[in-house]
C-alpha positions as CSV (number, residue, x, y, z in Angstrom):
1,M,-0.6,-4.0,4.7
2,T,1.8,-6.8,3.9
3,V,2.1,-6.4,0.1
4,G,5.8,-5.9,-0.9
5,L,7.4,-2.6,-1.8
6,F,8.6,-4.0,-5.1
7,G,9.1,-7.5,-6.5
8,K,9.9,-8.9,-9.9
9,P,7.0,-9.4,-12.3
10,A,5.1,-12.7,-12.4
11,G,7.1,-15.4,-14.1
12,Q,10.4,-14.8,-12.4
13,T,11.8,-17.6,-10.3
14,P,12.2,-17.3,-6.6
15,E,16.0,-17.6,-6.9
16,G,16.0,-14.9,-9.7
17,A,13.8,-12.6,-7.7
18,A,16.0,-13.0,-4.6
19,A,19.1,-12.2,-6.6
20,F,17.4,-9.2,-8.1
21,C,16.3,-7.9,-4.7
22,I,19.9,-8.3,-3.3
23,A,21.5,-6.6,-6.3
24,L,19.0,-3.8,-6.4
25,N,19.2,-3.0,-2.7
26,S,23.0,-3.0,-2.7
27,L,22.5,0.2,-4.8
28,N,19.5,1.6,-3.0
29,F,20.8,4.8,-1.5
30,M,21.1,8.5,-2.0
31,F,19.1,9.5,-5.1
32,W,20.2,13.1,-5.1
33,T,23.4,15.0,-5.8
34,P,24.4,18.2,-4.1
35,T,24.6,21.2,-6.5
36,P,25.3,25.0,-6.1
37,E,21.6,25.5,-6.4
38,G,20.6,22.9,-3.9
39,M,20.4,19.3,-5.2
40,A,19.6,17.4,-8.3
41,R,17.3,14.3,-8.0
42,Y,18.0,11.1,-9.8
43,H,15.7,10.0,-12.7
44,W,15.9,7.1,-15.2
45,R,13.6,7.8,-18.1
46,D,10.2,8.6,-16.5
47,E,10.9,7.2,-13.1
48,G,12.7,8.8,-10.1
49,G,14.5,7.7,-7.0
50,A,14.2,4.1,-6.0
51,H,11.6,3.5,-8.8
52,G,14.1,4.9,-11.3
53,L,16.8,2.6,-10.0
54,R,14.5,-0.4,-10.2
55,A,13.5,0.5,-13.7
56,A,17.1,0.9,-14.8
57,L,18.2,-2.4,-13.2
58,D,15.2,-4.2,-14.6
59,H,16.2,-3.0,-18.1
60,V,19.7,-4.4,-17.6
61,W,18.4,-7.6,-16.1
62,G,16.1,-8.3,-19.1
63,E,14.1,-11.5,-19.3
64,E,16.7,-13.7,-17.7
65,T,16.0,-15.8,-14.6
66,T,19.6,-15.4,-13.5
67,P,21.9,-12.3,-13.2
68,V,23.8,-13.3,-16.3
69,R,23.2,-10.0,-18.1
70,L,23.7,-8.0,-15.0
71,R,27.1,-9.6,-14.5
72,E,28.0,-9.0,-18.2
73,R,27.1,-5.3,-18.0
74,L,28.2,-4.4,-14.4
75,G,30.3,-7.2,-13.1
76,S,33.5,-5.4,-13.9
77,G,32.8,-2.9,-11.2
78,E,33.8,0.0,-13.4
79,E,32.4,3.4,-12.6
80,Q,31.6,4.2,-16.3
81,A,29.6,1.0,-16.6
82,V,27.4,2.1,-13.7
83,I,26.9,5.5,-15.4
84,D,26.1,3.9,-18.7
85,A,23.6,1.5,-17.2
86,L,22.0,3.7,-14.5
87,G,22.4,7.2,-15.9
88,D,23.4,10.3,-13.9
89,I,23.3,8.8,-10.4
90,S,25.2,9.9,-7.3
91,M,28.3,8.1,-6.0
92,P,28.8,5.9,-9.2
93,K,32.2,4.9,-8.0
94,R,30.9,3.6,-4.7
95,R,28.0,1.8,-6.4
96,A,30.5,0.2,-8.8
97,Q,32.5,-1.1,-5.8
98,F,29.4,-2.6,-4.2
99,L,28.5,-4.3,-7.5
100,R,32.0,-5.7,-7.9
101,E,31.5,-7.4,-4.5
102,I,27.9,-8.5,-5.1
103,L,28.7,-10.0,-8.6
104,F,32.0,-11.6,-7.7
105,G,32.0,-15.3,-8.6
106,D,28.7,-16.9,-7.7
107,Q,28.3,-15.1,-4.4
108,L,25.0,-13.5,-5.5
109,E,23.5,-16.8,-6.6
110,Q,24.6,-18.4,-3.3
111,A,23.0,-15.6,-1.3
112,A,19.8,-15.9,-3.3
113,S,19.6,-19.6,-2.7
114,E,20.1,-19.1,1.0
115,L,17.3,-16.5,1.1
116,V,14.9,-18.9,-0.8
117,A,15.8,-21.7,1.5
118,A,15.2,-19.5,4.5
119,S,11.7,-18.5,3.2
120,R,10.8,-22.2,2.9
121,S,11.9,-23.2,6.4
122,G,10.4,-20.4,8.5
123,P,9.9,-16.7,8.7
124,L,12.3,-14.3,7.0
125,T,13.9,-12.3,9.8
126,S,16.6,-9.8,10.5
127,D,19.0,-12.8,10.8
128,D,18.7,-13.2,7.1
129,A,19.7,-9.5,6.7
130,E,22.7,-10.1,9.0
131,R,23.7,-13.0,6.8
132,L,23.7,-10.7,3.8
133,A,25.8,-8.2,5.7
134,K,28.4,-10.9,6.6
135,R,28.5,-12.2,3.0
136,F,28.8,-8.7,1.5
137,P,30.5,-6.6,4.2
138,M,31.2,-3.7,1.8
139,A,27.8,-3.4,0.2
140,Y,25.6,-4.3,3.2
141,G,27.7,-4.5,6.4
142,Q,28.6,-0.9,7.1
143,D,25.2,0.3,8.3
144,V,24.5,-0.7,12.0
145,Y,20.8,-0.6,11.2
146,L,21.1,-2.9,8.2
147,M,18.5,-0.8,6.4
148,R,19.2,-1.9,2.8
149,A,19.9,-5.5,3.8
150,Q,16.5,-5.6,5.5
151,L,14.8,-4.0,2.4
152,A,16.3,-6.8,0.3
153,V,14.6,-9.4,2.6
154,M,11.4,-7.4,2.7
155,W,11.2,-7.0,-1.1
156,F,11.8,-10.7,-1.6
157,A,9.0,-11.4,0.8
158,G,6.8,-9.0,-1.2
159,Y,7.6,-10.9,-4.4
160,L,6.6,-14.2,-2.8
161,M,3.3,-12.7,-1.5
162,E,2.6,-11.2,-5.0
163,Q,3.0,-14.7,-6.4
164,G,0.5,-16.1,-3.8
165,I,3.3,-17.8,-1.8
166,Q,2.7,-17.5,1.9
167,V,5.7,-16.3,3.9
168,D,6.2,-14.7,7.2
169,C,8.5,-11.6,7.4
170,D,9.6,-10.6,10.9
171,I,12.2,-8.0,10.7
172,T,13.0,-4.8,12.5
173,V,12.3,-1.3,11.2
174,A,14.3,-0.1,8.2
175,A,15.7,3.3,9.2
176,S,15.5,5.1,5.8
177,Y,15.2,8.8,4.9
178,Q,11.6,8.8,3.9
179,M,10.0,7.4,7.1
180,P,11.0,10.2,9.4
181,R,9.6,12.7,6.9
182,V,6.3,10.8,6.9
183,M,6.2,10.4,10.7
184,R,7.0,14.1,11.1
185,S,4.1,15.0,8.8
186,I,1.6,13.1,11.0
187,K,3.3,14.4,14.2
188,V,4.6,11.0,15.4
189,L,8.0,12.6,15.4
190,R,8.8,16.1,16.6
191,F,12.1,17.8,15.7
192,A,13.9,20.4,17.7
193,P,13.5,23.8,16.1
194,E,17.2,24.0,15.1
195,L,17.1,20.6,13.5
196,A,13.8,21.2,11.8
197,A,15.2,24.4,10.3
198,K,18.2,22.6,8.9
199,I,16.1,20.0,7.2
200,D,13.7,22.6,5.8
201,Q,16.6,24.6,4.4
202,H,18.2,21.5,2.9
203,T,21.3,21.9,5.1
204,L,23.4,18.8,5.1
205,I,23.2,16.6,8.2
206,L,26.5,14.9,8.7
207,R,26.6,11.1,8.7
208,D,26.9,9.6,12.1
209,S,26.4,13.0,13.8
210,A,24.3,13.3,16.9
211,E,21.5,14.7,14.8
212,E,21.6,11.9,12.2
213,R,21.8,9.2,14.9
214,A,18.8,10.9,16.7
215,I,16.7,10.9,13.5
216,R,17.4,7.2,12.7
217,S,16.9,5.9,16.2
218,A,13.7,7.9,16.7
219,T,12.4,6.5,13.4
220,V,12.9,3.0,14.6
221,L,11.4,3.6,18.0
222,G,8.4,5.6,16.6
223,A,7.6,3.0,13.9
224,Q,7.8,0.2,16.5
225,S,5.4,2.1,18.7
226,M,3.0,2.6,15.8
227,A,3.2,-1.1,14.9
228,R,2.3,-2.1,18.5
229,H,-0.5,0.4,18.6
230,L,-2.0,-0.9,15.4
231,S,-1.3,-4.5,16.1
232,V,0.6,-5.0,12.9
233,S,4.1,-6.2,12.1
234,E,7.0,-3.8,11.9
235,H,7.5,-4.9,8.3
236,A,3.9,-3.9,7.5
237,M,4.3,-0.6,9.3
238,V,7.4,0.2,7.3
239,N,5.6,-0.7,4.1
240,V,2.6,1.5,4.9
241,L,4.8,4.5,5.8
242,W,6.9,4.2,2.7
243,Q,3.9,3.7,0.4
244,N,2.3,6.9,1.8
245,R,5.4,9.0,1.5
246,H,3.9,11.2,-1.2
247,A,1.0,12.3,1.2
248,C,3.5,14.5,3.0
249,G,3.4,17.2,0.4
250,A,6.4,19.6,0.4
251,I,7.8,18.4,3.8
252,P,11.5,17.6,2.9
253,Y,13.6,14.7,4.0
254,H,16.9,15.2,5.7
255,L,20.0,15.3,3.5
256,T,22.9,13.1,4.5
257,I,25.7,12.0,2.2
258,T,25.7,8.3,3.0
259,T,25.5,4.8,1.4
260,D,23.3,3.6,4.3
261,Y,20.0,4.9,2.8
């Protein structure tokens, strides 16, 4: 239950893997675009959603152990560069802004070194996610739940575990869009009929509305309760819920235009 969600392939250095996880999760949000017919989902080649983003960024990264190619291709922070590298993805201008901040100077390398050092001196925690948010306030600091910053820490922990390196990961629940869908399917969460109807009909839920705040807070509380009940870490509980998201069948996730998740 503690295997990472992603992680660079074997052979990558811890510093390179940390940099990759930080860069990747700065872009890890909203893999759909509203259309007159409903929505169009993001794909890169044969992969969709976060998997598609990871595949696209992995292609740009290449075999390097540092973000040198990533900075050459995307360091300018130009919208067209993002479209050329990642394909038809939502909010390319916003993603370009985040990348400009992430890839400025040697900030990414410094953040990666800090994360590696933290993994060697004790457990990786939400404090490490908060440090990412302070270093990159535009890319990571705008979400009060620090969802993507925590995923960056979790995925780096997953990489270390896949390499046989023991590391503790003690973070809070990442309030994403997939987990409430999974938890609804197993009846851990129950939605008011009006809200359930909006989600099922793909009606937009406004960012920071009472409904969105309720969904995200209930997700955190529900996942924490499940973790306590099963005597596992919150990190492990998040991982299990995310890995089993496809078991929900046709149950939709809520649609909110946001960079938080």
